[in-house]
C-alpha positions as CSV (number, residue, x, y, z in Angstrom):
1,M,-100.1,132.4,114.6
2,N,-103.3,133.4,113.3
3,Q,-107.2,133.2,115.2
4,L,-107.8,129.8,114.1
5,D,-104.5,128.6,114.9
6,R,-104.7,129.8,118.5
7,R,-108.3,129.0,119.1
8,C,-107.7,125.4,117.5
9,I,-103.9,124.7,118.2
10,H,-105.9,121.5,120.5
11,Q,-107.4,119.7,117.6
12,G,-104.5,120.1,114.3
13,V,-106.2,122.5,112.4
14,R,-104.1,124.6,110.3
15,A,-105.6,128.1,109.1
16,L,-108.5,130.1,108.8
17,A,-107.4,130.8,104.6
18,V,-106.6,127.4,104.1
19,L,-108.6,127.5,101.1
20,P,-106.8,129.1,98.2
21,T,-107.9,131.8,95.9
22,V,-108.2,129.8,93.0
23,G,-109.8,126.7,94.6
24,I,-112.8,129.3,96.2
25,A,-113.5,130.1,92.3
26,W,-114.1,126.5,91.3
27,L,-116.0,126.8,94.0
28,T,-118.5,129.1,93.1
29,A,-118.0,128.6,89.4
30,C,-118.9,124.4,89.8
31,G,-121.4,122.4,91.4
32,G,-121.5,118.6,92.6
33,P,-119.3,116.6,94.6
34,A,-116.1,117.3,92.3
35,A,-116.5,121.4,93.1
36,G,-113.2,123.2,94.4
37,R,-111.1,121.0,93.5
38,P,-108.7,121.0,89.7
39,A,-110.4,118.0,87.4
40,S,-106.6,116.5,87.7
41,D,-107.3,116.2,91.5
42,V,-110.8,114.1,90.5
43,V,-108.7,111.9,87.7
44,A,-106.1,111.0,89.7
45,T,-108.8,110.3,92.6
46,A,-110.3,108.1,90.0
47,A,-107.7,106.8,88.7
48,A,-106.5,105.9,91.9
49,G,-109.3,103.8,92.1
50,C,-110.5,105.5,95.1
51,R,-114.0,104.5,95.9
52,E,-116.6,103.6,98.0
53,G,-115.0,101.5,100.3
54,E,-112.1,101.4,99.2
55,A,-110.4,103.1,102.4
56,E,-106.5,101.5,101.7
57,K,-106.9,103.1,98.1
58,C,-108.0,106.2,99.3
59,E,-105.9,107.1,101.4
60,V,-102.8,106.4,99.2
61,A,-104.7,108.8,97.1
62,C,-104.8,111.6,99.9
63,A,-101.5,110.7,101.2
64,N,-100.2,112.3,97.0
65,G,-102.5,115.2,97.6
66,S,-106.6,114.1,96.8
67,A,-109.3,116.0,98.6
68,D,-111.4,114.3,96.8
69,A,-110.1,110.8,98.3
70,C,-109.3,112.7,101.5
71,N,-113.0,113.0,101.6
72,E,-113.7,109.6,100.9
73,A,-111.3,108.2,103.4
74,G,-113.1,110.5,106.2
75,R,-116.5,109.3,105.5
76,A,-114.9,105.5,104.9
77,Y,-113.8,106.1,108.9
78,E,-116.9,108.3,110.5
79,M,-119.0,105.6,108.9
80,G,-117.1,102.4,109.5
81,I,-117.4,101.3,106.0
82,G,-114.4,98.8,105.9
83,V,-112.5,99.5,108.6
84,T,-113.2,100.1,111.7
85,K,-115.2,103.3,112.8
86,S,-113.7,106.1,113.7
87,G,-114.5,110.2,114.3
88,V,-110.8,110.9,114.9
89,A,-109.2,109.0,112.1
90,A,-112.4,110.5,110.0
91,N,-111.7,114.1,111.3
92,T,-108.1,113.8,110.6
93,F,-108.9,113.3,106.6
94,Y,-111.5,115.8,106.5
95,R,-109.0,118.5,107.9
96,K,-106.5,116.7,105.3
97,A,-108.9,117.5,102.5
98,C,-109.5,120.9,103.9
99,D,-105.9,121.9,104.1
100,L,-106.2,121.1,100.9
101,G,-108.5,123.3,99.7
102,D,-111.7,121.8,99.8
103,S,-114.8,123.3,101.6
104,A,-116.7,120.2,101.9
105,G,-113.3,118.5,104.3
106,C,-113.9,121.8,106.1
107,Y,-117.3,121.5,106.7
108,N,-117.2,117.7,107.5
109,A,-114.3,117.8,109.9
110,A,-116.7,121.2,111.3
111,Y,-119.7,118.6,112.6
112,L,-117.7,116.2,113.8
113,L,-115.6,118.8,116.5
114,E,-119.2,120.7,117.0
115,N,-121.0,117.5,117.8
116,G,-118.0,116.0,119.4
117,I,-117.5,112.7,117.0
118,A,-113.7,113.5,116.9
119,G,-112.9,113.5,120.9
120,R,-113.7,116.5,123.0
121,R,-116.3,118.7,121.5
122,D,-115.6,122.4,120.2
123,V,-118.0,124.2,118.7
124,G,-115.7,127.7,118.6
125,C,-113.2,125.7,116.5
126,A,-116.1,123.9,114.1
127,L,-117.3,127.7,113.7
128,A,-114.0,128.8,112.5
129,L,-113.8,126.4,109.5
130,Y,-117.6,126.8,109.2
131,R,-116.8,129.7,108.5
132,V,-113.9,129.4,106.3
133,A,-116.1,126.6,104.0
134,C,-118.7,129.6,104.2
135,D,-116.7,132.3,102.8
136,A,-115.5,129.4,99.4
137,G,-119.3,129.4,98.8
138,H,-120.4,126.3,100.7
139,T,-124.0,127.0,101.7
140,R,-124.9,124.2,104.2
141,S,-121.5,125.6,106.3
142,C,-122.9,129.1,106.3
143,M,-126.6,127.6,108.0
144,S,-124.5,125.7,110.4
145,A,-122.7,129.1,111.4
146,G,-125.9,130.9,111.2
147,F,-127.6,128.6,113.5
148,I,-124.4,129.2,116.6
149,Y,-124.0,132.6,116.3
150,K,-127.8,133.0,116.3
151,A,-128.2,130.2,119.8
152,G,-125.0,131.7,121.0
153,L,-123.8,128.2,121.6
154,D,-120.2,128.3,123.1
155,V,-120.3,131.5,121.5
156,P,-122.1,135.1,122.1
157,K,-125.0,135.4,120.5
158,D,-124.6,138.0,117.6
159,K,-127.8,138.8,115.5
160,A,-125.4,140.3,112.9
161,R,-123.4,137.5,112.3
162,A,-125.8,135.2,112.3
163,A,-128.2,137.7,109.5
164,E,-125.3,137.3,107.4
165,S,-123.8,134.4,107.1
166,F,-127.7,132.8,106.6
167,R,-127.7,135.5,104.0
168,K,-124.7,133.8,102.6
169,A,-126.6,131.0,102.1
170,C,-129.9,132.4,101.1
171,D,-127.6,133.9,98.4
172,G,-125.9,131.1,97.5
173,G,-129.3,129.2,96.8
174,Y,-130.0,127.6,99.6
175,S,-133.6,128.5,100.5
176,A,-133.5,127.9,104.3
177,G,-130.9,129.8,104.6
178,C,-133.7,132.8,103.0
179,Q,-136.5,131.7,105.9
180,Q,-133.6,131.6,108.9
181,L,-132.6,135.1,107.7
182,Q,-136.2,136.7,107.9
183,S,-136.1,134.6,111.3
184,V,-133.3,137.2,112.4
185,D,-134.5,140.3,111.3
């Protein structure tokens, strides 16, 4: 059992290395809403008719392994689009997207955990998920991890890790990461 499994077992989060190596290559090579997923996944999601407001279709496509559909189902539950609003259900779908190798799913699950939207607030578990997504090139996750380290939110303050996170965001083209990096140095 690895570090994230021990820390976040109560949240149902699986492992630190949830993103497969091939998914990381897609993330760094491509941008946009389908980044990090094979073209077959995006096609399967579209073929399943999974669109905003069609949570049932998205749930089916998610159950069939579409990370994009899992994210869309999570968003539907987070926002209450066509379904009863539920942070717990949203987090379930976001975690599945993360497990399928989607860094945005990891970010979304982390955000819900950090802010207590999916039940009990758990910044430590959120940080672990932000780091997974950051390592895969999700710059917003790098920023979130950096802020947690910088402020010492439920973890010891760590200027070195904050700077490392902000540097990854900056190197990834997120200009606010460059600004935050200067404030840590």
